[in-house]
C-alpha atoms as one frame of an Amber mdcrd trajectory, in Angstrom:
protein
  -0.157  -0.170   0.245   1.162   3.224  -0.808   1.170   5.202   2.735   2.070
   8.658   1.322  -0.928   8.737  -0.986  -3.374   7.475   1.840  -1.896   9.937
   4.232  -2.410  12.686   1.643  -5.974  11.519   0.879  -6.768  11.340   4.326
  -5.333  14.997   4.483  -7.421  16.468   1.523 -10.525  14.489   2.940 -10.217
  16.162   6.515  -9.682  19.555   4.893 -12.782  19.150   2.614 -15.034  18.032
   5.331 -13.882  20.976   7.823 -14.271  23.561   4.786 -17.818  22.047   3.850
 -18.922  22.361   7.488 -17.595  25.849   8.306 -19.100  27.258   4.921 -22.266
  25.243   5.581 -22.566  26.878   8.821 -21.866  30.446   7.348 -24.391  30.020
   4.858 -27.102  28.543   7.435 -26.339  31.579   9.658 -26.684  34.511   7.130
 -29.420  32.830   5.659 -27.973  33.180   2.144 -30.075  30.219   0.988 -33.334
  32.268   1.577 -32.222  35.829   0.512 -30.612  34.798  -2.792 -32.148  31.493
  -3.996 -35.464  31.926  -3.569 -35.909  34.183  -6.646 -34.334  31.799  -9.110
 -35.675  28.395  -8.275 -38.939  26.628  -8.718 -41.332  26.986  -5.888 -41.310
  23.296  -5.066 -37.641  23.146  -4.252 -36.425  24.370  -1.030 -33.789  27.138
  -1.137 -31.090  25.010   1.115 -31.175  22.357  -1.878 -30.994  24.847  -4.685
 -27.966  26.908  -3.235 -26.087  23.346  -2.309 -26.577  22.365  -6.001 -25.171
  25.804  -7.095 -22.014  25.697  -5.168 -21.739  22.007  -6.397 -20.887  23.262
  -9.624 -17.523  24.005  -8.045 -17.460  21.188  -5.248 -20.179  18.384  -4.230
 -18.588  18.351  -0.869 -19.343  21.989   0.181 -22.550  21.418  -1.196 -23.107
  18.482   1.113 -21.574  20.551   3.832 -24.355  23.137   3.476 -26.961  20.158
   3.531 -25.507  18.859   6.545 -25.466  22.229   8.332 -29.037  22.737   7.243
 -30.026  19.283   8.563 -28.130  19.894  11.805 -30.075  23.105  12.404 -33.560
  21.441  11.591 -34.220  23.559   8.677 -34.569  20.580   6.286 -35.770  17.004
   7.009 -33.510  14.001   6.835 -35.581  12.607   3.591 -34.517  15.884   2.054
 -31.280  15.965   3.011 -30.676  12.364   1.307 -32.252  13.264  -1.783 -30.508
  16.413  -2.077 -27.315  15.058  -1.272 -27.789  12.419  -3.989 -28.365  15.140
  -6.585 -25.209  17.033  -5.656 -22.803  15.045  -8.395 -24.394  15.802 -11.166
 -23.711  19.694 -11.419 -19.984  19.012 -11.094 -19.911  16.030 -13.380 -22.015
  18.355 -16.080 -19.026  20.792 -15.836 -16.281  18.157 -16.345 -18.069  16.396
 -18.900 -17.097  18.242 -22.177 -13.624  17.601 -21.069 -14.684  13.846 -20.502
 -16.290  13.572 -23.840 -13.004  15.044 -25.700 -11.059  12.709 -24.198 -13.293
   9.676 -24.878 -13.433  10.605 -28.474  -9.699  11.218 -28.915  -8.900   7.729
 -27.241 -11.403   5.372 -28.541 -13.146   7.353 -31.537 -16.998   6.552 -32.022
 -17.217   4.065 -29.287 -15.357   6.371 -26.512 -18.021   9.250 -27.823 -21.136
   6.942 -27.149 -19.645   5.924 -23.926 -19.240   9.132 -22.681 -22.717   9.821
 -23.530 -23.723   7.025 -21.583 -22.136   8.226 -18.554 -23.968  11.516 -18.932
 -27.185   9.583 -19.033 -26.454   7.817 -15.999 -25.485  10.703 -14.219 -28.545
  12.671 -15.517 -30.896  10.021 -14.763 -29.886   9.476 -11.188 -30.337  13.245
 -10.835 -33.836  13.083 -12.138 -34.691  10.138  -9.997 -33.555  12.051  -6.820
 -35.457  15.191  -8.076 -38.642  13.324  -8.331 -38.516  11.734  -4.824 -37.242
  15.103  -3.330 -39.843  16.133  -0.742 -41.375  19.186  -2.591 -42.219  22.463
  -0.347 -45.306  24.030   0.141 -45.550  27.631  -1.347 -45.654  29.337   1.680
 -42.349  27.499   2.947 -40.458  27.662  -0.355 -41.019  31.243  -1.312 -42.575
  33.134   1.437 -40.702  31.624   4.565 -43.349  32.795   7.006 -42.278  34.219
  10.185 -43.927  31.297  11.979 -41.721  28.699  10.415 -38.715  30.836  10.754
 -39.246  31.077  14.458 -39.725  27.355  14.955 -36.492  26.540  13.078 -34.355
  29.113  14.920 -35.597  27.966  18.291 -35.161  24.462  17.338 -31.558  25.224
  16.097 -30.648  26.860  19.359 -31.938  23.764  21.222 -30.368  21.132  19.213
 -27.435  22.685  17.330 -23.923  21.096  17.929 -20.618  23.001  17.524 -18.639
  22.109  14.426 -15.880  21.005  16.833 -18.117  18.466  18.466 -19.485  17.333
  15.406 -15.655  17.056  13.641 -14.817  14.918  16.874 -18.018  12.523  16.499
 -17.485  12.014  12.628 -13.638  12.495  11.420 -12.442   9.335  13.118 -15.117
   7.461  11.033 -14.387   9.309   7.870 -10.609   8.515   8.383 -11.391   4.803
   8.762 -13.978   4.402   5.653 -11.472   6.408   3.709  -8.565   3.953   4.661
 -10.617   0.881   4.039 -12.120   2.189   0.548  -8.359   3.242  -0.179  -6.770
  -0.215   0.678  -9.659  -2.645  -0.420 -10.983  -1.175  -3.749  -7.928  -1.962
  -5.488  -7.987  -5.681  -4.313 -11.937  -5.771  -5.267 -11.158  -4.279  -8.645
  -8.664  -6.751  -9.333 -10.701  -9.625  -8.278 -13.543  -8.587 -10.698 -11.271
  -8.111 -13.293  -9.881 -11.424 -13.271 -13.328 -13.475 -12.987 -15.140 -11.992
 -15.469 -15.351 -13.815 -18.792 -18.001 -14.521 -21.191 -18.133 -16.008 -24.718
 -19.855 -12.999 -26.438 -16.895 -10.644 -26.532 -13.269 -11.208 -27.615 -10.625
 -11.421 -24.906  -9.624  -8.162 -25.677 -13.070  -6.881 -24.680 -12.795  -8.493
 -21.304  -9.229  -6.675 -20.766 -11.065  -3.481 -21.478 -13.901  -4.136 -19.325
 -11.680  -5.140 -16.397  -9.432  -2.160 -16.769 -12.562   0.113 -16.831 -13.501
  -0.977 -13.644 -10.498   0.430 -12.063  -9.449   3.158 -14.308 -11.780   4.420
 -17.170  -9.059   6.487 -18.906  -6.776   3.302 -19.348  -9.908   1.510 -20.440
 -10.333   4.010 -23.126  -6.754   3.671 -24.421  -7.149  -0.008 -24.638 -10.246
   0.117 -26.434  -8.558   2.620 -29.019  -5.897   0.318 -29.676  -7.905  -2.682
 -29.862 -10.265  -1.186 -32.485  -7.218   0.238 -34.192  -5.863  -3.409 -34.470
  -9.128  -4.800 -35.450  -9.398  -6.954 -32.108 -12.661  -5.130 -31.173 -15.381
  -3.328 -33.319 -16.872  -0.245 -31.999 -19.804  -2.101 -30.608 -17.855  -4.696
 -28.781 -15.610  -1.774 -27.367 -18.703   0.133 -26.105 -20.264  -2.676 -24.537
 -16.894  -3.435 -22.597 -16.463   0.032 -21.602 -20.184   0.166 -20.166 -19.808
  -3.122 -18.629 -16.594  -2.545 -16.831 -17.657   1.125 -15.595 -21.005  -0.392
 -14.172 -19.273  -3.408 -12.650 -16.990  -0.838 -10.838 -19.636   1.429  -9.848
 -19.939   0.032  -6.284 -16.237   0.533  -5.408 -16.396   3.992  -7.243 -19.038
   5.031  -4.881 -17.357   3.657  -1.864 -14.087   5.374  -2.833 -15.537   8.838
  -3.765 -18.176   9.063  -1.342 -17.732   6.786   1.828 -15.022   9.311   3.354
 -16.713  12.579   3.223 -20.356  10.987   3.938 -19.313   9.785   7.457 -17.606
  12.926   7.845 -20.440  15.263   7.377 -23.350  12.905   8.407 -24.066  10.822
  11.175 -23.018   7.028  10.661 -26.693   5.656  10.075 -27.426   8.370   7.608
 -24.045   8.058   5.922 -24.884   4.393   5.451 -28.317   5.178   3.707 -26.618
   7.734   1.756 -24.228   4.924   0.282 -26.890   2.489  -0.337 -29.174   4.992
  -1.846 -26.391   6.116  -4.167 -26.089   2.713  -5.507 -29.717   2.085  -5.870
 -30.496   5.113  -7.817 -27.492   4.533 -10.160 -28.320   0.902 -10.658 -31.432
   1.278 -12.859 -29.573   3.738 -15.098 -26.740   1.446 -15.122 -28.980  -1.411
 -16.243 -30.841   0.323 -19.124 -27.231   1.536 -20.658 -26.056  -2.021 -20.652
 -29.521  -3.310 -22.183 -28.903  -0.473 -25.162 -25.110  -1.379 -25.426 -26.178
  -5.263 -25.602 -28.821  -4.312 -28.567 -25.905  -2.506 -30.053 -23.644  -5.387
 -29.660 -25.969  -7.902 -31.306 -26.830  -6.058 -34.200 -23.264  -4.060 -34.848
 -24.997  -0.659 -34.666 -22.148   1.438 -33.685
């Protein structure tokens, strides 16, 4: 294990959690969500979620910090916090996607371009699912924030609010633990999957691409491009291999990318629920993508 990489990752995670909580606390105290966002969002969406989504174009972890602080101050419900947090990855992915598309196209041609679109569809689909299940605010809450509700929330916040320092003492050890577990175990799990998957309907080069895609998509795109250029794979086979490997690696990817800061920002029970719901909302979109990729493979459509 690369101990320097683990230490650097733990330090980055800690800084991101602290920054997210501090910024979330400031936003909640200044009531920025109500003052800025209520004019620019649908009446059915609470301003905390809208502001967190806006911030997530730069950093989804900061957006999660805002949601964590709002939940701590009883300004949103736990159900709102879950579905709002699941929506946060899409804005930052949308910002990165043009670069992802250009990279995929340059490395694997048409197969890479279709793969990039498939990943955008997965991200957008999960966002839509979370939006549909996000509890909607009544107009009086979402737009007017009448005084009675505000006073109720403020009194509850004074009675139940926990300082950032005490929250960090409670959550950071779990965040460090789960980050270390993900850092050490995910490569082993990825290697296992890459060795055991083997079905006859695509060539060996396809399984090499799929196995590599489980762990590192950029490397898999390069392999796919080389296999297409050498004639070992056609575009449909390369696309199916990329989507299959990416789908199989989604569980470990969720753990690697989210477990640490979920447990750093939220109570452990809620963090576990977020990880489960993250995968549950992703799975239908992965299956749909695999079905369409399978059809393209069967009829050689790409």
